[in-house]
C-alpha positions in Angstrom: 11.8 4.2 -13.1 15.5 3.9 -14.3 17.4 4.7 -11.1 18.0 3.2 -7.7 15.8 5.3 -5.1 18.2 4.6 -2.2 21.6 5.0 -3.5 21.0 6.3 -7.4 22.5 3.8 -9.2 21.4 3.0 -12.7 19.2 0.2 -12.4 19.2 -3.2 -14.6 16.3 -5.8 -15.5 16.7 -9.0 -13.7 14.4 -12.0 -13.4 12.7 -12.2 -10.7 11.0 -15.7 -10.1 7.8 -14.5 -9.1 7.3 -10.9 -11.4 9.5 -11.9 -14.1 11.5 -9.1 -14.8 12.0 -6.4 -12.3 14.5 -3.6 -12.2 17.5 -4.3 -9.9 19.9 -2.0 -8.0 23.5 -4.4 -8.8 24.9 -2.0 -6.0 22.3 -2.7 -3.2 21.5 -6.0 -4.6 17.3 -6.0 -4.1 15.0 -5.3 -6.0 13.3 -2.1 -6.6 9.1 -2.3 -7.2 7.5 0.6 -8.8 5.3 2.1 -5.8 2.1 2.8 -6.5 -0.2 4.9 -4.2 -4.3 3.8 -4.1 -7.4 4.4 -1.8 -10.6 2.8 -1.4 -13.9 4.4 -0.2 -17.2 2.7 0.5 -20.3 2.8 2.7 -21.3 -0.5 4.8 -24.5 -0.9 6.8 -25.9 -3.6 8.7 -28.9 -5.8 7.1 -31.5 -3.4 8.6 -29.7 -0.1 6.8 -30.0 1.8 10.2 -26.5 1.8 11.2 -23.3 2.8 8.9 -19.4 1.4 9.7 -17.6 4.5 10.0 -13.7 3.4 9.4 -10.7 5.7 9.4 -7.2 5.0 9.4 -4.2 6.2 10.4 -0.5 5.5 8.8 2.9 6.0 9.4 5.1 4.3 7.2 7.9 3.6 10.4 5.1 2.2 12.3 1.9 -0.2 12.3 -1.1 1.2 10.7 -3.8 2.0 13.1 -7.4 1.2 12.1 -10.4 2.8 14.1 -14.2 1.6 13.4 -17.4 3.0 15.1 -21.0 1.4 14.2 -23.8 4.8 14.3 -27.3 4.0 15.3 -30.0 6.3 13.6 -32.5 7.5 16.7 
């Protein structure tokens, strides 16, 4: 990342007290961290392995994340 994603100013490297040298925008006066997209997938069974937990996550960057879960039984 060479330029600020908000204002377009060239970033400089500045020491952050936790992360070391981090891209910094002198105009916005904020650190600009690289954005990572990540995902996870898992199947979770109960101890008897006759039920599975289903999880569906809906995300909106401008609002809180809603997570829905449901247990299914094998009958």
